mmCIF file of the N, C-alpha and C atoms, coordinates in Angstrom:
data_MODEL
# 
_entry.id   MODEL 
# 
loop_
_atom_site.group_PDB 
_atom_site.id 
_atom_site.type_symbol 
_atom_site.label_atom_id 
_atom_site.label_alt_id 
_atom_site.label_comp_id 
_atom_site.label_asym_id 
_atom_site.label_entity_id 
_atom_site.label_seq_id 
_atom_site.pdbx_PDB_ins_code 
_atom_site.Cartn_x 
_atom_site.Cartn_y 
_atom_site.Cartn_z 
_atom_site.occupancy 
_atom_site.B_iso_or_equiv 
_atom_site.pdbx_formal_charge 
_atom_site.auth_seq_id 
_atom_site.auth_comp_id 
_atom_site.auth_asym_id 
_atom_site.auth_atom_id 
_atom_site.pdbx_PDB_model_num 
ATOM 1   N N  . MET A 1 1  ? 13.305 5.607  -12.601 1.00 0.00 ? 1  MET A N  1 
ATOM 2   C CA . MET A 1 1  ? 13.812 6.676  -12.108 1.00 0.00 ? 1  MET A CA 1 
ATOM 3   C C  . MET A 1 1  ? 14.535 6.011  -10.785 1.00 0.00 ? 1  MET A C  1 
ATOM 4   N N  . ASP A 1 2  ? 15.640 6.787  -10.597 1.00 0.00 ? 2  ASP A N  1 
ATOM 5   C CA . ASP A 1 2  ? 16.757 6.884  -9.484  1.00 0.00 ? 2  ASP A CA 1 
ATOM 6   C C  . ASP A 1 2  ? 16.070 7.565  -8.397  1.00 0.00 ? 2  ASP A C  1 
ATOM 7   N N  . TRP A 1 3  ? 16.083 6.935  -7.192  1.00 0.00 ? 3  TRP A N  1 
ATOM 8   C CA . TRP A 1 3  ? 16.161 7.939  -5.765  1.00 0.00 ? 3  TRP A CA 1 
ATOM 9   C C  . TRP A 1 3  ? 17.028 8.095  -5.074  1.00 0.00 ? 3  TRP A C  1 
ATOM 10  N N  . ASN A 1 4  ? 17.443 9.285  -4.518  1.00 0.00 ? 4  ASN A N  1 
ATOM 11  C CA . ASN A 1 4  ? 18.599 9.274  -3.711  1.00 0.00 ? 4  ASN A CA 1 
ATOM 12  C C  . ASN A 1 4  ? 18.502 9.255  -2.200  1.00 0.00 ? 4  ASN A C  1 
ATOM 13  N N  . GLU A 1 5  ? 19.465 8.315  -1.536  1.00 0.00 ? 5  GLU A N  1 
ATOM 14  C CA . GLU A 1 5  ? 18.888 7.369  -0.252  1.00 0.00 ? 5  GLU A CA 1 
ATOM 15  C C  . GLU A 1 5  ? 18.061 8.132  0.858   1.00 0.00 ? 5  GLU A C  1 
ATOM 16  N N  . ALA A 1 6  ? 18.588 9.393  0.895   1.00 0.00 ? 6  ALA A N  1 
ATOM 17  C CA . ALA A 1 6  ? 17.802 10.655 1.502   1.00 0.00 ? 6  ALA A CA 1 
ATOM 18  C C  . ALA A 1 6  ? 16.531 10.663 1.188   1.00 0.00 ? 6  ALA A C  1 
ATOM 19  N N  . ALA A 1 7  ? 16.606 10.361 -0.128  1.00 0.00 ? 7  ALA A N  1 
ATOM 20  C CA . ALA A 1 7  ? 14.258 10.499 -0.569  1.00 0.00 ? 7  ALA A CA 1 
ATOM 21  C C  . ALA A 1 7  ? 13.832 9.415  -0.435  1.00 0.00 ? 7  ALA A C  1 
ATOM 22  N N  . GLU A 1 8  ? 14.915 8.494  -0.188  1.00 0.00 ? 8  GLU A N  1 
ATOM 23  C CA . GLU A 1 8  ? 14.092 6.597  0.009   1.00 0.00 ? 8  GLU A CA 1 
ATOM 24  C C  . GLU A 1 8  ? 13.562 6.636  1.640   1.00 0.00 ? 8  GLU A C  1 
ATOM 25  N N  . ASP A 1 9  ? 14.712 7.238  2.296   1.00 0.00 ? 9  ASP A N  1 
ATOM 26  C CA . ASP A 1 9  ? 14.509 7.144  3.457   1.00 0.00 ? 9  ASP A CA 1 
ATOM 27  C C  . ASP A 1 9  ? 13.355 7.929  4.553   1.00 0.00 ? 9  ASP A C  1 
ATOM 28  N N  . LEU A 1 10 ? 12.909 8.900  3.539   1.00 0.00 ? 10 LEU A N  1 
ATOM 29  C CA . LEU A 1 10 ? 12.298 9.849  3.917   1.00 0.00 ? 10 LEU A CA 1 
ATOM 30  C C  . LEU A 1 10 ? 10.995 9.307  3.155   1.00 0.00 ? 10 LEU A C  1 
ATOM 31  N N  . LEU A 1 11 ? 10.867 8.591  2.160   1.00 0.00 ? 11 LEU A N  1 
ATOM 32  C CA . LEU A 1 11 ? 9.829  8.025  2.306   1.00 0.00 ? 11 LEU A CA 1 
ATOM 33  C C  . LEU A 1 11 ? 9.224  7.036  3.112   1.00 0.00 ? 11 LEU A C  1 
ATOM 34  N N  . HIS A 1 12 ? 10.294 6.330  3.531   1.00 0.00 ? 12 HIS A N  1 
ATOM 35  C CA . HIS A 1 12 ? 9.971  5.403  4.187   1.00 0.00 ? 12 HIS A CA 1 
ATOM 36  C C  . HIS A 1 12 ? 9.708  5.595  5.809   1.00 0.00 ? 12 HIS A C  1 
ATOM 37  N N  . GLN A 1 13 ? 10.049 6.632  5.966   1.00 0.00 ? 13 GLN A N  1 
ATOM 38  C CA . GLN A 1 13 ? 9.442  7.421  7.657   1.00 0.00 ? 13 GLN A CA 1 
ATOM 39  C C  . GLN A 1 13 ? 8.132  7.988  7.164   1.00 0.00 ? 13 GLN A C  1 
ATOM 40  N N  . ILE A 1 14 ? 7.912  8.567  5.883   1.00 0.00 ? 14 ILE A N  1 
ATOM 41  C CA . ILE A 1 14 ? 6.219  8.927  5.946   1.00 0.00 ? 14 ILE A CA 1 
ATOM 42  C C  . ILE A 1 14 ? 5.326  7.543  6.122   1.00 0.00 ? 14 ILE A C  1 
ATOM 43  N N  . LEU A 1 15 ? 5.644  6.940  5.000   1.00 0.00 ? 15 LEU A N  1 
ATOM 44  C CA . LEU A 1 15 ? 4.668  5.743  5.130   1.00 0.00 ? 15 LEU A CA 1 
ATOM 45  C C  . LEU A 1 15 ? 4.491  4.963  6.768   1.00 0.00 ? 15 LEU A C  1 
ATOM 46  N N  . MET A 1 16 ? 5.536  5.205  7.847   1.00 0.00 ? 16 MET A N  1 
ATOM 47  C CA . MET A 1 16 ? 5.471  4.313  8.785   1.00 0.00 ? 16 MET A CA 1 
ATOM 48  C C  . MET A 1 16 ? 4.394  5.326  9.807   1.00 0.00 ? 16 MET A C  1 
ATOM 49  N N  . THR A 1 17 ? 4.134  6.621  9.254   1.00 0.00 ? 17 THR A N  1 
ATOM 50  C CA . THR A 1 17 ? 3.029  7.319  9.878   1.00 0.00 ? 17 THR A CA 1 
ATOM 51  C C  . THR A 1 17 ? 1.823  6.742  9.526   1.00 0.00 ? 17 THR A C  1 
ATOM 52  N N  . THR A 1 18 ? 2.009  5.977  8.324   1.00 0.00 ? 18 THR A N  1 
ATOM 53  C CA . THR A 1 18 ? 0.259  5.911  7.565   1.00 0.00 ? 18 THR A CA 1 
ATOM 54  C C  . THR A 1 18 ? -0.260 4.436  7.832   1.00 0.00 ? 18 THR A C  1 
ATOM 55  N N  . PRO A 1 19 ? -1.461 4.554  7.904   1.00 0.00 ? 19 PRO A N  1 
ATOM 56  C CA . PRO A 1 19 ? -2.412 3.664  8.396   1.00 0.00 ? 19 PRO A CA 1 
ATOM 57  C C  . PRO A 1 19 ? -1.894 2.489  7.626   1.00 0.00 ? 19 PRO A C  1 
ATOM 58  N N  . LEU A 1 20 ? -1.561 1.699  7.939   1.00 0.00 ? 20 LEU A N  1 
ATOM 59  C CA . LEU A 1 20 ? -1.445 0.105  6.892   1.00 0.00 ? 20 LEU A CA 1 
ATOM 60  C C  . LEU A 1 20 ? -2.129 -0.223 5.799   1.00 0.00 ? 20 LEU A C  1 
ATOM 61  N N  . PRO A 1 21 ? -3.653 -0.095 6.227   1.00 0.00 ? 21 PRO A N  1 
ATOM 62  C CA . PRO A 1 21 ? -4.208 -0.777 5.276   1.00 0.00 ? 21 PRO A CA 1 
ATOM 63  C C  . PRO A 1 21 ? -4.235 0.422  4.270   1.00 0.00 ? 21 PRO A C  1 
ATOM 64  N N  . VAL A 1 22 ? -3.630 1.652  4.153   1.00 0.00 ? 22 VAL A N  1 
ATOM 65  C CA . VAL A 1 22 ? -3.757 2.249  2.631   1.00 0.00 ? 22 VAL A CA 1 
ATOM 66  C C  . VAL A 1 22 ? -1.965 2.689  2.239   1.00 0.00 ? 22 VAL A C  1 
ATOM 67  N N  . ARG A 1 23 ? -0.907 2.359  3.257   1.00 0.00 ? 23 ARG A N  1 
ATOM 68  C CA . ARG A 1 23 ? 0.423  2.685  2.933   1.00 0.00 ? 23 ARG A CA 1 
ATOM 69  C C  . ARG A 1 23 ? 0.894  2.023  1.597   1.00 0.00 ? 23 ARG A C  1 
ATOM 70  N N  . GLU A 1 24 ? 0.557  0.604  1.008   1.00 0.00 ? 24 GLU A N  1 
ATOM 71  C CA . GLU A 1 24 ? 1.019  0.317  -0.038  1.00 0.00 ? 24 GLU A CA 1 
ATOM 72  C C  . GLU A 1 24 ? 0.477  1.536  -1.640  1.00 0.00 ? 24 GLU A C  1 
ATOM 73  N N  . GLN A 1 25 ? -1.165 1.680  -1.289  1.00 0.00 ? 25 GLN A N  1 
ATOM 74  C CA . GLN A 1 25 ? -1.448 2.358  -2.464  1.00 0.00 ? 25 GLN A CA 1 
ATOM 75  C C  . GLN A 1 25 ? -0.973 4.363  -2.006  1.00 0.00 ? 25 GLN A C  1 
ATOM 76  N N  . ILE A 1 26 ? -0.834 4.696  -0.912  1.00 0.00 ? 26 ILE A N  1 
ATOM 77  C CA . ILE A 1 26 ? -0.037 5.858  -0.675  1.00 0.00 ? 26 ILE A CA 1 
ATOM 78  C C  . ILE A 1 26 ? 1.419  5.368  -1.106  1.00 0.00 ? 26 ILE A C  1 
ATOM 79  N N  . MET A 1 27 ? 2.328  4.962  -1.019  1.00 0.00 ? 27 MET A N  1 
ATOM 80  C CA . MET A 1 27 ? 2.974  4.957  -1.446  1.00 0.00 ? 27 MET A CA 1 
ATOM 81  C C  . MET A 1 27 ? 3.358  4.710  -2.987  1.00 0.00 ? 27 MET A C  1 
ATOM 82  N N  . GLY A 1 28 ? 2.408  4.249  -3.591  1.00 0.00 ? 28 GLY A N  1 
ATOM 83  C CA . GLY A 1 28 ? 2.679  4.190  -5.039  1.00 0.00 ? 28 GLY A CA 1 
ATOM 84  C C  . GLY A 1 28 ? 2.902  5.763  -5.897  1.00 0.00 ? 28 GLY A C  1 
ATOM 85  N N  . HIS A 1 29 ? 1.442  6.303  -4.603  1.00 0.00 ? 29 HIS A N  1 
ATOM 86  C CA . HIS A 1 29 ? 0.899  7.436  -4.901  1.00 0.00 ? 29 HIS A CA 1 
ATOM 87  C C  . HIS A 1 29 ? 2.377  8.582  -5.131  1.00 0.00 ? 29 HIS A C  1 
ATOM 88  N N  . ILE A 1 30 ? 2.610  8.409  -4.379  1.00 0.00 ? 30 ILE A N  1 
ATOM 89  C CA . ILE A 1 30 ? 3.735  9.334  -3.752  1.00 0.00 ? 30 ILE A CA 1 
ATOM 90  C C  . ILE A 1 30 ? 5.145  9.247  -4.741  1.00 0.00 ? 30 ILE A C  1 
ATOM 91  N N  . ARG A 1 31 ? 5.274  8.057  -4.544  1.00 0.00 ? 31 ARG A N  1 
ATOM 92  C CA . ARG A 1 31 ? 6.423  7.712  -5.974  1.00 0.00 ? 31 ARG A CA 1 
ATOM 93  C C  . ARG A 1 31 ? 5.873  8.327  -7.028  1.00 0.00 ? 31 ARG A C  1 
ATOM 94  N N  . GLN A 1 32 ? 4.903  7.865  -7.707  1.00 0.00 ? 32 GLN A N  1 
ATOM 95  C CA . GLN A 1 32 ? 4.574  8.509  -9.155  1.00 0.00 ? 32 GLN A CA 1 
ATOM 96  C C  . GLN A 1 32 ? 4.434  10.334 -9.244  1.00 0.00 ? 32 GLN A C  1 
ATOM 97  N N  . LEU A 1 33 ? 3.705  10.541 -7.965  1.00 0.00 ? 33 LEU A N  1 
ATOM 98  C CA . LEU A 1 33 ? 3.853  12.150 -8.070  1.00 0.00 ? 33 LEU A CA 1 
ATOM 99  C C  . LEU A 1 33 ? 5.427  12.811 -7.716  1.00 0.00 ? 33 LEU A C  1 
ATOM 100 N N  . ALA A 1 34 ? 6.091  11.954 -7.052  1.00 0.00 ? 34 ALA A N  1 
ATOM 101 C CA . ALA A 1 34 ? 8.193  12.223 -7.030  1.00 0.00 ? 34 ALA A CA 1 
ATOM 102 C C  . ALA A 1 34 ? 8.681  12.572 -8.304  1.00 0.00 ? 34 ALA A C  1 
ATOM 103 N N  . GLU A 1 35 ? 8.083  10.924 -9.416  1.00 0.00 ? 35 GLU A N  1 
ATOM 104 C CA . GLU A 1 35 ? 9.020  11.054 -10.414 1.00 0.00 ? 35 GLU A CA 1 
ATOM 105 C C  . GLU A 1 35 ? 8.356  11.586 -11.504 1.00 0.00 ? 35 GLU A C  1 
ATOM 106 N N  . THR A 1 36 ? 7.355  11.716 -11.517 1.00 0.00 ? 36 THR A N  1 
ATOM 107 C CA . THR A 1 36 ? 6.536  12.888 -12.437 1.00 0.00 ? 36 THR A CA 1 
ATOM 108 C C  . THR A 1 36 ? 7.172  14.365 -12.443 1.00 0.00 ? 36 THR A C  1 
ATOM 109 N N  . GLN A 1 37 ? 7.339  14.477 -11.286 1.00 0.00 ? 37 GLN A N  1 
ATOM 110 C CA . GLN A 1 37 ? 7.934  16.106 -11.317 1.00 0.00 ? 37 GLN A CA 1 
ATOM 111 C C  . GLN A 1 37 ? 9.188  16.118 -11.429 1.00 0.00 ? 37 GLN A C  1 
ATOM 112 N N  . ALA A 1 38 ? 10.063 15.105 -10.825 1.00 0.00 ? 38 ALA A N  1 
ATOM 113 C CA . ALA A 1 38 ? 11.458 15.220 -11.769 1.00 0.00 ? 38 ALA A CA 1 
ATOM 114 C C  . ALA A 1 38 ? 11.625 14.840 -12.725 1.00 0.00 ? 38 ALA A C  1 
ATOM 115 N N  . GLU A 1 39 ? 10.956 13.799 -13.302 1.00 0.00 ? 39 GLU A N  1 
ATOM 116 C CA . GLU A 1 39 ? 11.207 14.131 -15.005 1.00 0.00 ? 39 GLU A CA 1 
ATOM 117 C C  . GLU A 1 39 ? 10.787 15.470 -15.669 1.00 0.00 ? 39 GLU A C  1 
ATOM 118 N N  . SER A 1 40 ? 9.619  15.933 -14.751 1.00 0.00 ? 40 SER A N  1 
ATOM 119 C CA . SER A 1 40 ? 8.737  17.454 -15.677 1.00 0.00 ? 40 SER A CA 1 
ATOM 120 C C  . SER A 1 40 ? 10.144 18.657 -15.348 1.00 0.00 ? 40 SER A C  1 
ATOM 121 N N  . GLU A 1 41 ? 11.101 18.721 -14.342 1.00 0.00 ? 41 GLU A N  1 
ATOM 122 C CA . GLU A 1 41 ? 11.917 19.648 -14.157 1.00 0.00 ? 41 GLU A CA 1 
ATOM 123 C C  . GLU A 1 41 ? 13.421 18.915 -14.930 1.00 0.00 ? 41 GLU A C  1 
ATOM 124 N N  . GLY A 1 42 ? 13.258 17.993 -15.858 1.00 0.00 ? 42 GLY A N  1 
ATOM 125 C CA . GLY A 1 42 ? 14.634 17.599 -16.321 1.00 0.00 ? 42 GLY A CA 1 
ATOM 126 C C  . GLY A 1 42 ? 15.528 16.476 -15.426 1.00 0.00 ? 42 GLY A C  1 
ATOM 127 N N  . LYS A 1 43 ? 15.018 16.040 -14.121 1.00 0.00 ? 43 LYS A N  1 
ATOM 128 C CA . LYS A 1 43 ? 15.801 15.302 -13.439 1.00 0.00 ? 43 LYS A CA 1 
ATOM 129 C C  . LYS A 1 43 ? 16.406 14.233 -13.480 1.00 0.00 ? 43 LYS A C  1 
ATOM 130 N N  . GLN A 1 44 ? 17.224 13.477 -13.151 1.00 0.00 ? 44 GLN A N  1 
ATOM 131 C CA . GLN A 1 44 ? 17.017 11.968 -13.546 1.00 0.00 ? 44 GLN A CA 1 
ATOM 132 C C  . GLN A 1 44 ? 17.196 11.291 -12.335 1.00 0.00 ? 44 GLN A C  1 
ATOM 133 N N  . ARG A 1 45 ? 17.098 12.222 -11.280 1.00 0.00 ? 45 ARG A N  1 
ATOM 134 C CA . ARG A 1 45 ? 16.547 11.238 -9.977  1.00 0.00 ? 45 ARG A CA 1 
ATOM 135 C C  . ARG A 1 45 ? 15.472 11.879 -9.005  1.00 0.00 ? 45 ARG A C  1 
ATOM 136 N N  . VAL A 1 46 ? 15.229 11.029 -8.027  1.00 0.00 ? 46 VAL A N  1 
ATOM 137 C CA . VAL A 1 46 ? 14.265 11.880 -7.013  1.00 0.00 ? 46 VAL A CA 1 
ATOM 138 C C  . VAL A 1 46 ? 14.794 12.491 -6.240  1.00 0.00 ? 46 VAL A C  1 
ATOM 139 N N  . GLY A 1 47 ? 14.910 13.869 -5.457  1.00 0.00 ? 47 GLY A N  1 
ATOM 140 C CA . GLY A 1 47 ? 15.490 13.655 -3.857  1.00 0.00 ? 47 GLY A CA 1 
ATOM 141 C C  . GLY A 1 47 ? 14.337 14.237 -2.915  1.00 0.00 ? 47 GLY A C  1 
ATOM 142 N N  . VAL A 1 48 ? 14.733 14.790 -1.744  1.00 0.00 ? 48 VAL A N  1 
ATOM 143 C CA . VAL A 1 48 ? 13.886 15.146 -0.738  1.00 0.00 ? 48 VAL A CA 1 
ATOM 144 C C  . VAL A 1 48 ? 12.603 15.943 -1.496  1.00 0.00 ? 48 VAL A C  1 
ATOM 145 N N  . ASN A 1 49 ? 13.152 17.328 -1.451  1.00 0.00 ? 49 ASN A N  1 
ATOM 146 C CA . ASN A 1 49 ? 12.396 18.212 -1.910  1.00 0.00 ? 49 ASN A CA 1 
ATOM 147 C C  . ASN A 1 49 ? 11.201 17.557 -2.666  1.00 0.00 ? 49 ASN A C  1 
ATOM 148 N N  . GLY A 1 50 ? 11.202 16.555 -4.256  1.00 0.00 ? 50 GLY A N  1 
ATOM 149 C CA . GLY A 1 50 ? 10.442 15.987 -4.695  1.00 0.00 ? 50 GLY A CA 1 
ATOM 150 C C  . GLY A 1 50 ? 9.616  15.253 -3.859  1.00 0.00 ? 50 GLY A C  1 
ATOM 151 N N  . VAL A 1 51 ? 10.088 14.370 -2.954  1.00 0.00 ? 51 VAL A N  1 
ATOM 152 C CA . VAL A 1 51 ? 9.428  13.660 -2.072  1.00 0.00 ? 51 VAL A CA 1 
ATOM 153 C C  . VAL A 1 51 ? 8.302  14.039 -1.067  1.00 0.00 ? 51 VAL A C  1 
ATOM 154 N N  . VAL A 1 52 ? 8.836  15.491 -0.551  1.00 0.00 ? 52 VAL A N  1 
ATOM 155 C CA . VAL A 1 52 ? 7.670  16.856 0.259   1.00 0.00 ? 52 VAL A CA 1 
ATOM 156 C C  . VAL A 1 52 ? 6.589  16.863 -0.398  1.00 0.00 ? 52 VAL A C  1 
ATOM 157 N N  . ALA A 1 53 ? 7.435  17.739 -1.749  1.00 0.00 ? 53 ALA A N  1 
ATOM 158 C CA . ALA A 1 53 ? 6.501  18.068 -2.391  1.00 0.00 ? 53 ALA A CA 1 
ATOM 159 C C  . ALA A 1 53 ? 5.438  17.557 -2.961  1.00 0.00 ? 53 ALA A C  1 
ATOM 160 N N  . ALA A 1 54 ? 5.316  16.079 -3.667  1.00 0.00 ? 54 ALA A N  1 
ATOM 161 C CA . ALA A 1 54 ? 4.576  14.889 -3.465  1.00 0.00 ? 54 ALA A CA 1 
ATOM 162 C C  . ALA A 1 54 ? 3.547  14.044 -2.115  1.00 0.00 ? 54 ALA A C  1 
ATOM 163 N N  . TRP A 1 55 ? 4.276  14.414 -1.222  1.00 0.00 ? 55 TRP A N  1 
ATOM 164 C CA . TRP A 1 55 ? 3.455  14.138 -0.204  1.00 0.00 ? 55 TRP A CA 1 
ATOM 165 C C  . TRP A 1 55 ? 2.419  15.155 0.153   1.00 0.00 ? 55 TRP A C  1 
ATOM 166 N N  . ILE A 1 56 ? 2.473  16.437 0.279   1.00 0.00 ? 56 ILE A N  1 
ATOM 167 C CA . ILE A 1 56 ? 1.993  17.817 0.368   1.00 0.00 ? 56 ILE A CA 1 
ATOM 168 C C  . ILE A 1 56 ? 0.752  17.261 -0.515  1.00 0.00 ? 56 ILE A C  1 
ATOM 169 N N  . GLU A 1 57 ? 1.211  17.162 -1.924  1.00 0.00 ? 57 GLU A N  1 
ATOM 170 C CA . GLU A 1 57 ? 0.138  16.953 -2.712  1.00 0.00 ? 57 GLU A CA 1 
ATOM 171 C C  . GLU A 1 57 ? -0.606 15.491 -2.581  1.00 0.00 ? 57 GLU A C  1 
ATOM 172 N N  . SER A 1 58 ? -0.143 14.462 -2.530  1.00 0.00 ? 58 SER A N  1 
ATOM 173 C CA . SER A 1 58 ? -0.852 13.624 -2.477  1.00 0.00 ? 58 SER A CA 1 
ATOM 174 C C  . SER A 1 58 ? -2.157 13.851 -0.818  1.00 0.00 ? 58 SER A C  1 
ATOM 175 N N  . THR A 1 59 ? -1.663 14.936 -0.033  1.00 0.00 ? 59 THR A N  1 
ATOM 176 C CA . THR A 1 59 ? -2.308 14.496 1.524   1.00 0.00 ? 59 THR A CA 1 
ATOM 177 C C  . THR A 1 59 ? -3.552 15.471 1.011   1.00 0.00 ? 59 THR A C  1 
ATOM 178 N N  . PRO A 1 60 ? -4.412 14.855 1.705   1.00 0.00 ? 60 PRO A N  1 
ATOM 179 C CA . PRO A 1 60 ? -5.749 15.419 1.707   1.00 0.00 ? 60 PRO A CA 1 
ATOM 180 C C  . PRO A 1 60 ? -6.290 16.926 1.725   1.00 0.00 ? 60 PRO A C  1 
ATOM 181 N N  . GLU A 1 61 ? -6.969 17.833 1.354   1.00 0.00 ? 61 GLU A N  1 
ATOM 182 C CA . GLU A 1 61 ? -7.105 19.042 1.726   1.00 0.00 ? 61 GLU A CA 1 
ATOM 183 C C  . GLU A 1 61 ? -7.010 19.085 3.612   1.00 0.00 ? 61 GLU A C  1 
ATOM 184 N N  . ALA A 1 62 ? -8.207 18.496 3.950   1.00 0.00 ? 62 ALA A N  1 
ATOM 185 C CA . ALA A 1 62 ? -8.737 18.637 5.170   1.00 0.00 ? 62 ALA A CA 1 
ATOM 186 C C  . ALA A 1 62 ? -7.363 18.376 6.529   1.00 0.00 ? 62 ALA A C  1 
ATOM 187 N N  . LEU A 1 63 ? -6.626 17.264 5.751   1.00 0.00 ? 63 LEU A N  1 
ATOM 188 C CA . LEU A 1 63 ? -5.341 16.809 6.672   1.00 0.00 ? 63 LEU A CA 1 
ATOM 189 C C  . LEU A 1 63 ? -3.953 17.579 6.460   1.00 0.00 ? 63 LEU A C  1 
ATOM 190 N N  . ARG A 1 64 ? -4.141 18.426 5.147   1.00 0.00 ? 64 ARG A N  1 
ATOM 191 C CA . ARG A 1 64 ? -2.992 19.242 5.502   1.00 0.00 ? 64 ARG A CA 1 
ATOM 192 C C  . ARG A 1 64 ? -2.252 19.861 6.496   1.00 0.00 ? 64 ARG A C  1 
ATOM 193 N N  . VAL A 1 65 ? -3.705 20.388 7.906   1.00 0.00 ? 65 VAL A N  1 
ATOM 194 C CA . VAL A 1 65 ? -2.877 21.277 8.824   1.00 0.00 ? 65 VAL A CA 1 
ATOM 195 C C  . VAL A 1 65 ? -1.874 20.385 9.772   1.00 0.00 ? 65 VAL A C  1 
ATOM 196 N N  . GLU A 1 66 ? -1.999 19.117 9.187   1.00 0.00 ? 66 GLU A N  1 
ATOM 197 C CA . GLU A 1 66 ? -0.779 18.662 10.394  1.00 0.00 ? 66 GLU A CA 1 
ATOM 198 C C  . GLU A 1 66 ? 0.116  18.106 9.960   1.00 0.00 ? 66 GLU A C  1 
ATOM 199 N N  . LEU A 1 67 ? 0.012  18.615 8.667   1.00 0.00 ? 67 LEU A N  1 
ATOM 200 C CA . LEU A 1 67 ? 1.866  18.577 8.218   1.00 0.00 ? 67 LEU A CA 1 
ATOM 201 C C  . LEU A 1 67 ? 2.958  18.908 8.435   1.00 0.00 ? 67 LEU A C  1 
ATOM 202 N N  . PRO A 1 68 ? 2.648  20.238 8.756   1.00 0.00 ? 68 PRO A N  1 
ATOM 203 C CA . PRO A 1 68 ? 3.720  20.907 9.598   1.00 0.00 ? 68 PRO A CA 1 
ATOM 204 C C  . PRO A 1 68 ? 4.236  19.847 11.114  1.00 0.00 ? 68 PRO A C  1 
ATOM 205 N N  . ARG A 1 69 ? 2.989  19.569 11.540  1.00 0.00 ? 69 ARG A N  1 
ATOM 206 C CA . ARG A 1 69 ? 4.060  18.938 12.677  1.00 0.00 ? 69 ARG A CA 1 
ATOM 207 C C  . ARG A 1 69 ? 4.298  17.549 12.438  1.00 0.00 ? 69 ARG A C  1 
ATOM 208 N N  . GLN A 1 70 ? 3.935  17.083 11.803  1.00 0.00 ? 70 GLN A N  1 
ATOM 209 C CA . GLN A 1 70 ? 4.674  15.651 11.042  1.00 0.00 ? 70 GLN A CA 1 
ATOM 210 C C  . GLN A 1 70 ? 6.006  15.724 10.558  1.00 0.00 ? 70 GLN A C  1 
ATOM 211 N N  . MET A 1 71 ? 6.304  16.810 9.549   1.00 0.00 ? 71 MET A N  1 
ATOM 212 C CA . MET A 1 71 ? 7.699  17.250 9.167   1.00 0.00 ? 71 MET A CA 1 
ATOM 213 C C  . MET A 1 71 ? 8.391  18.041 10.264  1.00 0.00 ? 71 MET A C  1 
ATOM 214 N N  . GLU A 1 72 ? 8.534  18.423 11.107  1.00 0.00 ? 72 GLU A N  1 
ATOM 215 C CA . GLU A 1 72 ? 8.970  18.693 12.001  1.00 0.00 ? 72 GLU A CA 1 
ATOM 216 C C  . GLU A 1 72 ? 9.573  17.349 13.099  1.00 0.00 ? 72 GLU A C  1 
ATOM 217 N N  . ARG A 1 73 ? 8.296  16.193 12.937  1.00 0.00 ? 73 ARG A N  1 
ATOM 218 C CA . ARG A 1 73 ? 8.771  14.807 13.598  1.00 0.00 ? 73 ARG A CA 1 
ATOM 219 C C  . ARG A 1 73 ? 9.918  14.382 12.847  1.00 0.00 ? 73 ARG A C  1 
ATOM 220 N N  . LEU A 1 74 ? 9.868  14.590 11.734  1.00 0.00 ? 74 LEU A N  1 
ATOM 221 C CA . LEU A 1 74 ? 10.839 14.061 10.919  1.00 0.00 ? 74 LEU A CA 1 
ATOM 222 C C  . LEU A 1 74 ? 11.947 14.533 10.542  1.00 0.00 ? 74 LEU A C  1 
ATOM 223 N N  . GLY A 1 75 ? 11.964 16.390 10.986  1.00 0.00 ? 75 GLY A N  1 
ATOM 224 C CA . GLY A 1 75 ? 13.481 17.104 11.093  1.00 0.00 ? 75 GLY A CA 1 
ATOM 225 C C  . GLY A 1 75 ? 13.320 17.982 9.780   1.00 0.00 ? 75 GLY A C  1 
ATOM 226 N N  . LEU A 1 76 ? 12.232 18.018 9.354   1.00 0.00 ? 76 LEU A N  1 
ATOM 227 C CA . LEU A 1 76 ? 12.603 19.212 8.473   1.00 0.00 ? 76 LEU A CA 1 
ATOM 228 C C  . LEU A 1 76 ? 11.864 20.208 8.603   1.00 0.00 ? 76 LEU A C  1 
ATOM 229 N N  . ASP A 1 77 ? 12.099 21.759 8.015   1.00 0.00 ? 77 ASP A N  1 
ATOM 230 C CA . ASP A 1 77 ? 11.338 22.577 8.451   1.00 0.00 ? 77 ASP A CA 1 
ATOM 231 C C  . ASP A 1 77 ? 9.925  23.073 7.790   1.00 0.00 ? 77 ASP A C  1 
ATOM 232 N N  . PRO A 1 78 ? 9.163  22.793 8.339   1.00 0.00 ? 78 PRO A N  1 
ATOM 233 C CA . PRO A 1 78 ? 7.639  23.467 7.380   1.00 0.00 ? 78 PRO A CA 1 
ATOM 234 C C  . PRO A 1 78 ? 7.518  24.411 6.471   1.00 0.00 ? 78 PRO A C  1 
ATOM 235 N N  . GLU A 1 79 ? 8.477  25.325 7.120   1.00 0.00 ? 79 GLU A N  1 
ATOM 236 C CA . GLU A 1 79 ? 8.746  27.005 6.501   1.00 0.00 ? 79 GLU A CA 1 
ATOM 237 C C  . GLU A 1 79 ? 9.376  26.928 5.389   1.00 0.00 ? 79 GLU A C  1 
ATOM 238 N N  . GLU A 1 80 ? 10.061 26.096 5.085   1.00 0.00 ? 80 GLU A N  1 
ATOM 239 C CA . GLU A 1 80 ? 10.635 25.472 4.052   1.00 0.00 ? 80 GLU A CA 1 
ATOM 240 C C  . GLU A 1 80 ? 9.620  25.003 2.792   1.00 0.00 ? 80 GLU A C  1 
ATOM 241 N N  . TYR A 1 81 ? 8.604  24.940 3.423   1.00 0.00 ? 81 TYR A N  1 
ATOM 242 C CA . TYR A 1 81 ? 7.753  23.909 2.380   1.00 0.00 ? 81 TYR A CA 1 
ATOM 243 C C  . TYR A 1 81 ? 6.622  24.970 1.761   1.00 0.00 ? 81 TYR A C  1 
ATOM 244 N N  . GLY A 1 82 ? 6.520  26.208 2.898   1.00 0.00 ? 82 GLY A N  1 
ATOM 245 C CA . GLY A 1 82 ? 5.031  26.972 2.120   1.00 0.00 ? 82 GLY A CA 1 
ATOM 246 C C  . GLY A 1 82 ? 4.079  26.958 3.921   1.00 0.00 ? 82 GLY A C  1 
ATOM 247 N N  . PHE A 1 83 ? 4.607  26.484 4.913   1.00 0.00 ? 83 PHE A N  1 
ATOM 248 C CA . PHE A 1 83 ? 3.976  26.148 6.055   1.00 0.00 ? 83 PHE A CA 1 
ATOM 249 C C  . PHE A 1 83 ? 4.330  27.351 7.509   1.00 0.00 ? 83 PHE A C  1 
# 
């Protein structure tokens, strides 16, 4: 599946905030979730919203309280994603 450049950049930025020992595992998980979501919506390409949705879904519930602050650091509006 294709990824737009902004989605690839966002995934890279998210991974830079992820501890190195689990970075590859998280990358694979977010990629799979984002691609599955795009396919289920009939899209040919993964976009930023798909990456954010996959990031939220892959973040353990106990750590989700940190997501709004992390989103802001990445230039995202947490309210746009339900926070």
